[in-house]
MOPAC internal coordinates of N, CA, C and O (Angstrom, degrees):
PM7 1SCF
backbone

  N    0.0000 0     0.00 0     0.00 0    0    0    0
  C    1.4745 1     0.00 0     0.00 0    1    0    0
  C    1.5303 1   110.99 1     0.00 0    2    1    0
  O    1.2310 1   121.47 1   132.25 1    3    2    1
  N    1.3222 1   114.79 1   -47.75 1    3    2    1
  C    1.4595 1   118.58 1  -177.47 1    5    3    2
  C    1.5180 1   111.16 1   -60.41 1    6    5    3
  O    1.2310 1   121.34 1   139.64 1    7    6    5
  N    1.3381 1   115.04 1   -40.36 1    7    6    5
  C    1.4723 1   118.75 1  -178.94 1    9    7    6
  C    1.5261 1   110.39 1   -63.10 1   10    9    7
  O    1.2310 1   121.11 1   136.16 1   11   10    9
  N    1.3358 1   115.48 1   -43.84 1   11   10    9
  C    1.4681 1   119.13 1  -178.99 1   13   11   10
  C    1.5244 1   110.93 1   -63.39 1   14   13   11
  O    1.2310 1   121.10 1   139.42 1   15   14   13
  N    1.3297 1   115.50 1   -40.58 1   15   14   13
  C    1.4634 1   119.05 1   178.70 1   17   15   14
  C    1.5302 1   109.69 1   -60.68 1   18   17   15
  O    1.2310 1   121.37 1   135.51 1   19   18   17
  N    1.3190 1   114.99 1   -44.49 1   19   18   17
  C    1.4660 1   119.21 1   179.94 1   21   19   18
  C    1.5144 1   110.41 1   -59.50 1   22   21   19
  O    1.2310 1   121.03 1   138.68 1   23   22   21
  N    1.3392 1   115.63 1   -41.32 1   23   22   21
  C    1.4717 1   120.05 1  -179.99 1   25   23   22
  C    1.5211 1   109.74 1   -61.63 1   26   25   23
  O    1.2310 1   120.69 1   134.97 1   27   26   25
  N    1.3299 1   116.29 1   -45.03 1   27   26   25
  C    1.4698 1   120.87 1  -179.61 1   29   27   26
  C    1.5226 1   109.93 1   -60.30 1   30   29   27
  O    1.2310 1   121.28 1   133.01 1   31   30   29
  N    1.3185 1   115.16 1   -46.99 1   31   30   29
  C    1.4652 1   119.84 1  -179.75 1   33   31   30
  C    1.5349 1   109.82 1   -60.97 1   34   33   31
  O    1.2310 1   120.92 1   136.22 1   35   34   33
  N    1.3162 1   115.84 1   -43.78 1   35   34   33
  C    1.4672 1   120.84 1  -179.07 1   37   35   34
  C    1.5271 1   109.73 1   -60.30 1   38   37   35
  O    1.2310 1   120.71 1   138.43 1   39   38   37
  N    1.3400 1   116.24 1   -41.57 1   39   38   37
  C    1.4688 1   120.14 1   179.50 1   41   39   38
  C    1.5193 1   110.20 1   -63.51 1   42   41   39
  O    1.2310 1   121.33 1   136.42 1   43   42   41
  N    1.3313 1   115.06 1   -43.58 1   43   42   41
  C    1.4808 1   118.98 1   179.81 1   45   43   42
  C    1.5196 1   109.74 1   -60.62 1   46   45   43
  O    1.2310 1   120.75 1   133.91 1   47   46   45
  N    1.3230 1   116.16 1   -46.09 1   47   46   45
  C    1.4649 1   120.64 1  -179.31 1   49   47   46
  C    1.5272 1   109.90 1   -61.14 1   50   49   47
  O    1.2310 1   121.16 1   136.95 1   51   50   49
  N    1.3202 1   115.39 1   -43.05 1   51   50   49
  C    1.4674 1   120.08 1  -179.16 1   53   51   50
  C    1.5208 1   109.85 1   -62.34 1   54   53   51
  O    1.2310 1   120.80 1   137.60 1   55   54   53
  N    1.3298 1   116.07 1   -42.40 1   55   54   53
  C    1.4657 1   119.90 1   179.51 1   57   55   54
  C    1.5224 1   110.50 1   -62.05 1   58   57   55
  O    1.2310 1   121.42 1   135.83 1   59   58   57
  N    1.3289 1   114.88 1   -44.17 1   59   58   57
  C    1.4744 1   118.77 1  -179.61 1   61   59   58
  C    1.5194 1   109.99 1   -61.95 1   62   61   59
  O    1.2310 1   120.79 1   137.01 1   63   62   61
  N    1.3315 1   116.09 1   -42.99 1   63   62   61
  C    1.4605 1   120.77 1  -179.43 1   65   63   62
  C    1.5243 1   109.73 1   -62.07 1   66   65   63
  O    1.2310 1   121.24 1   137.11 1   67   66   65
  N    1.3254 1   115.24 1   -42.89 1   67   66   65
  C    1.4597 1   120.03 1  -179.75 1   69   67   66
  C    1.5305 1   109.66 1   -63.30 1   70   69   67
  O    1.2310 1   121.02 1   137.44 1   71   70   69
  N    1.3234 1   115.65 1   -42.56 1   71   70   69
  C    1.4692 1   120.60 1  -179.89 1   73   71   70
  C    1.5288 1   109.67 1   -61.34 1   74   73   71
  O    1.2310 1   120.87 1   139.16 1   75   74   73
  N    1.3192 1   115.94 1   -40.84 1   75   74   73
  C    1.4663 1   120.30 1   179.93 1   77   75   74
  C    1.5190 1   110.01 1   -63.26 1   78   77   75
  O    1.2310 1   121.08 1   137.01 1   79   78   77
  N    1.3408 1   115.54 1   -42.99 1   79   78   77
  C    1.4671 1   119.96 1  -179.95 1   81   79   78
  C    1.5164 1   110.09 1   -60.21 1   82   81   79
  O    1.2310 1   120.98 1   133.54 1   83   82   81
  N    1.3272 1   115.74 1   -46.46 1   83   82   81
  C    1.4656 1   120.85 1   179.93 1   85   83   82
  C    1.5289 1   109.61 1   -60.46 1   86   85   83
  O    1.2310 1   120.92 1   136.15 1   87   86   85
  N    1.3267 1   115.84 1   -43.85 1   87   86   85
  C    1.4638 1   120.41 1  -179.56 1   89   87   86
  C    1.5284 1   109.75 1   -61.22 1   90   89   87
  O    1.2310 1   120.59 1   137.41 1   91   90   89
  N    1.3169 1   116.47 1   -42.59 1   91   90   89
  C    1.4652 1   120.71 1   179.75 1   93   91   90
  C    1.5230 1   110.31 1   -61.96 1   94   93   91
  O    1.2310 1   121.44 1   137.57 1   95   94   93
  N    1.3397 1   114.85 1   -42.43 1   95   94   93
  C    1.4661 1   119.11 1  -179.87 1   97   95   94
  C    1.5177 1   109.83 1   -62.14 1   98   97   95
  O    1.2310 1   120.88 1   136.21 1   99   98   97
  N    1.3320 1   115.91 1   -43.79 1   99   98   97
  C    1.4672 1   120.33 1  -179.69 1  101   99   98
  C    1.5216 1   109.72 1   -59.91 1  102  101   99
  O    1.2310 1   120.79 1   134.05 1  103  102  101
  N    1.3240 1   116.09 1   -45.95 1  103  102  101
  C    1.4633 1   120.67 1  -179.83 1  105  103  102
  C    1.5288 1   109.56 1   -61.48 1  106  105  103
  O    1.2310 1   121.04 1   136.35 1  107  106  105
  N    1.3212 1   115.62 1   -43.65 1  107  106  105
  C    1.4626 1   120.21 1  -179.18 1  109  107  106
  C    1.5255 1   110.04 1   -60.89 1  110  109  107
  O    1.2310 1   121.13 1   138.76 1  111  110  109
  N    1.3369 1   115.45 1   -41.24 1  111  110  109
  C    1.4670 1   119.28 1   179.37 1  113  111  110
  C    1.5157 1   110.09 1   -63.74 1  114  113  111
  O    1.2310 1   120.84 1   137.02 1  115  114  113
  N    1.3337 1   115.99 1   -42.98 1  115  114  113
  C    1.4727 1   120.40 1   179.64 1  117  115  114
  C    1.5206 1   109.74 1   -59.83 1  118  117  115
  O    1.2310 1   121.09 1   133.71 1  119  118  117
  N    1.3265 1   115.52 1   -46.29 1  119  118  117
  C    1.4648 1   120.31 1  -179.26 1  121  119  118
  C    1.5257 1   109.70 1   -61.38 1  122  121  119
  O    1.2310 1   121.07 1   136.50 1  123  122  121
  N    1.3189 1   115.55 1   -43.50 1  123  122  121
  C    1.4638 1   119.99 1  -179.56 1  125  123  122
  C    1.5226 1   109.98 1   -62.19 1  126  125  123
  O    1.2310 1   120.82 1   136.73 1  127  126  125
  N    1.3267 1   116.04 1   -43.27 1  127  126  125
  C    1.4702 1   120.15 1   179.52 1  129  127  126
  C    1.5231 1   109.74 1   -60.58 1  130  129  127
  O    1.2310 1   121.22 1   137.03 1  131  130  129
  N    1.3367 1   115.27 1   -42.97 1  131  130  129
  C    1.4663 1   119.19 1  -179.29 1  133  131  130
  C    1.5188 1   110.06 1   -61.99 1  134  133  131
  O    1.2310 1   120.79 1   137.65 1  135  134  133
  N    1.3381 1   116.10 1   -42.35 1  135  134  133
  C    1.4623 1   120.05 1  -179.34 1  137  135  134
  C    1.5149 1   109.84 1   -61.86 1  138  137  135
  O    1.2310 1   120.98 1   134.94 1  139  138  137
  N    1.3400 1   115.73 1   -45.06 1  139  138  137
  C    1.4613 1   120.33 1   179.80 1  141  139  138
  C    1.5228 1   109.77 1   -61.55 1  142  141  139
  O    1.2310 1   121.46 1   136.74 1  143  142  141
  N    1.3315 1   114.81 1   -43.26 1  143  142  141
  C    1.4686 1   119.78 1  -179.49 1  145  143  142
  C    1.5293 1   109.85 1   -60.23 1  146  145  143
  O    1.2310 1   121.17 1   138.15 1  147  146  145
  N    1.3351 1   115.37 1   -41.85 1  147  146  145
  C    1.4654 1   119.42 1  -179.77 1  149  147  146
  C    1.5228 1   110.01 1   -63.22 1  150  149  147
  O    1.2310 1   120.88 1   137.07 1  151  150  149
  N    1.3438 1   115.92 1   -42.93 1  151  150  149
  C    1.4664 1   120.08 1  -179.95 1  153  151  150
  C    1.5254 1   109.97 1   -60.72 1  154  153  151
  O    1.2310 1   121.36 1   133.57 1  155  154  153
  N    1.3214 1   114.99 1   -46.43 1  155  154  153
  C    1.4679 1   120.02 1  -179.73 1  157  155  154
  C    1.5249 1   109.53 1   -61.08 1  158  157  155
  O    1.2310 1   121.03 1   136.49 1  159  158  157
  N    1.3163 1   115.64 1   -43.51 1  159  158  157
  C    1.4634 1   120.21 1  -179.69 1  161  159  158
  C    1.5322 1   109.90 1   -61.30 1  162  161  159
  O    1.2310 1   120.92 1   138.34 1  163  162  161
  N    1.3141 1   115.84 1   -41.66 1  163  162  161
  C    1.4690 1   120.03 1  -179.83 1  165  163  162
  C    1.5206 1   109.82 1   -62.79 1  166  165  163
  O    1.2310 1   121.27 1   135.33 1  167  166  165
  N    1.3423 1   115.18 1   -44.67 1  167  166  165
  C    1.4662 1   119.47 1  -179.60 1  169  167  166
  C    1.5206 1   109.74 1   -59.93 1  170  169  167
  O    1.2310 1   121.15 1   135.08 1  171  170  169
  N    1.3268 1   115.40 1   -44.92 1  171  170  169
  C    1.4663 1   120.00 1  -179.78 1  173  171  170
  C    1.5201 1   109.78 1   -61.28 1  174  173  171
  O    1.2310 1   120.88 1   137.67 1  175  174  173
  N    1.3202 1   115.92 1   -42.33 1  175  174  173
  C    1.4627 1   120.82 1  -178.48 1  177  175  174
  C    1.5219 1   109.80 1   -63.67 1  178  177  175
  O    1.2310 1   120.35 1   136.04 1  179  178  177
  N    1.3204 1   116.93 1   -43.96 1  179  178  177
  C    1.4629 1   119.31 1  -179.25 1  181  179  178
  C    1.5206 1   110.11 1   -65.82 1  182  181  179
  O    1.2310 1   120.68 1   142.92 1  183  182  181
  N    1.3282 1   116.31 1   -37.08 1  183  182  181
  C    1.4672 1   119.39 1   178.15 1  185  183  182
  C    1.5210 1   109.54 1   -62.67 1  186  185  183
  O    1.2310 1   120.92 1   137.60 1  187  186  185
  N    1.3225 1   115.84 1   -42.40 1  187  186  185
  C    1.4676 1   120.21 1   179.22 1  189  187  186
  C    1.5251 1   109.54 1   -61.55 1  190  189  187
  O    1.2310 1   120.91 1   135.53 1  191  190  189
  N    1.3179 1   115.87 1   -44.47 1  191  190  189
  C    1.4717 1   120.16 1  -179.56 1  193  191  190
  C    1.5196 1   109.87 1   -60.15 1  194  193  191
  O    1.2310 1   121.45 1   133.90 1  195  194  193
  N    1.3319 1   114.83 1   -46.10 1  195  194  193
  C    1.4680 1   119.71 1  -179.65 1  197  195  194
  C    1.5224 1   109.66 1   -61.31 1  198  197  195
  O    1.2310 1   120.95 1   137.20 1  199  198  197
  N    1.3296 1   115.79 1   -42.80 1  199  198  197
  C    1.4656 1   120.45 1   179.81 1  201  199  198
  C    1.5210 1   110.18 1   -61.18 1  202  201  199
  O    1.2310 1   121.20 1   137.05 1  203  202  201
  N    1.3201 1   115.31 1   -42.95 1  203  202  201
  C    1.4708 1   119.78 1  -179.84 1  205  203  202
  C    1.5251 1   109.84 1   -62.96 1  206  205  203
  O    1.2310 1   120.68 1   136.40 1  207  206  205
  N    1.3306 1   116.31 1   -43.60 1  207  206  205
  C    1.4585 1   120.24 1  -179.91 1  209  207  206
  C    1.5224 1   109.95 1   -61.66 1  210  209  207
  O    1.2310 1   121.45 1   136.56 1  211  210  209
  N    1.3299 1   114.83 1   -43.44 1  211  210  209
  C    1.4621 1   120.25 1  -179.28 1  213  211  210
  C    1.5328 1   109.34 1   -62.60 1  214  213  211
  O    1.2310 1   121.15 1   137.95 1  215  214  213
  N    1.3241 1   115.41 1   -42.05 1  215  214  213
  C    1.4688 1   120.06 1   179.88 1  217  215  214
  C    1.5322 1   109.71 1   -62.25 1  218  217  215
  O    1.2310 1   121.14 1   138.41 1  219  218  217
  N    1.3228 1   115.42 1   -41.59 1  219  218  217
  C    1.4705 1   119.67 1  -179.62 1  221  219  218
  C    1.5251 1   109.88 1   -63.01 1  222  221  219
  O    1.2310 1   121.25 1   136.93 1  223  222  221
  N    1.3423 1   115.22 1   -43.07 1  223  222  221
  C    1.4659 1   119.93 1  -179.64 1  225  223  222
  C    1.5196 1   109.82 1   -61.18 1  226  225  223
  O    1.2310 1   121.25 1   135.26 1  227  226  225
  N    1.3415 1   115.22 1   -44.74 1  227  226  225
  C    1.4685 1   120.41 1  -179.55 1  229  227  226
  C    1.5210 1   109.92 1   -60.42 1  230  229  227
  O    1.2310 1   120.89 1   133.01 1  231  230  229
  N    1.3240 1   115.90 1   -46.99 1  231  230  229
  C    1.4659 1   119.56 1  -178.43 1  233  231  230
  C    1.5344 1   109.74 1   -65.53 1  234  233  231
  O    1.2310 1   120.96 1   145.38 1  235  234  233
  N    1.3181 1   115.78 1   -34.62 1  235  234  233
  C    1.4605 1   119.32 1   179.67 1  237  235  234
  C    1.5268 1   109.83 1   -66.20 1  238  237  235
  O    1.2310 1   121.46 1   139.08 1  239  238  237
  N    1.3454 1   114.81 1   -40.92 1  239  238  237
  C    1.4656 1   119.03 1   179.53 1  241  239  238
  C    1.5307 1   109.84 1   -63.40 1  242  241  239
  O    1.2310 1   121.60 1   136.22 1  243  242  241
  N    1.3234 1   114.54 1   -43.78 1  243  242  241
  C    1.4693 1   119.79 1  -179.16 1  245  243  242
  C    1.5300 1   109.84 1   -60.00 1  246  245  243
  O    1.2310 1   120.42 1   134.49 1  247  246  245
  N    1.3131 1   116.80 1   -45.51 1  247  246  245
  C    1.4610 1   120.27 1  -176.63 1  249  247  246
  C    1.5282 1   110.67 1   -69.03 1  250  249  247
  O    1.2310 1   120.03 1   148.79 1  251  250  249
  N    1.3259 1   117.54 1   -31.21 1  251  250  249
  C    1.4621 1   120.21 1  -178.85 1  253  251  250
  C    1.5272 1   110.46 1   -73.71 1  254  253  251
  O    1.2310 1   120.67 1   150.93 1  255  254  253
  N    1.3321 1   116.32 1   -29.07 1  255  254  253
  C    1.4737 1   120.15 1   179.48 1  257  255  254
  C    1.5285 1   110.84 1   -68.97 1  258  257  255
  O    1.2310 1   120.56 1   146.77 1  259  258  257
  N    1.3220 1   116.53 1   -33.23 1  259  258  257
  C    1.4724 1   120.51 1  -176.61 1  261  259  258
  C    1.4811 1   107.76 1   -61.84 1  262  261  259
  O    1.2310 1   120.10 1   180.00 1  263  262  261

């Protein structure tokens, strides 16, 4: 009886440990996704800035020609 109980407990512990591992992986994936999203957002922002600068230069050229 005692041995079987120990086995049951061991299985429960193993399941909990496995669940924790899965949870950690999920969290890690979420964090990774967020990091990627931030990088993409930064790239988009820099592109916008560059576009704005380019637009300003173009408008400046146009005004200087007048």
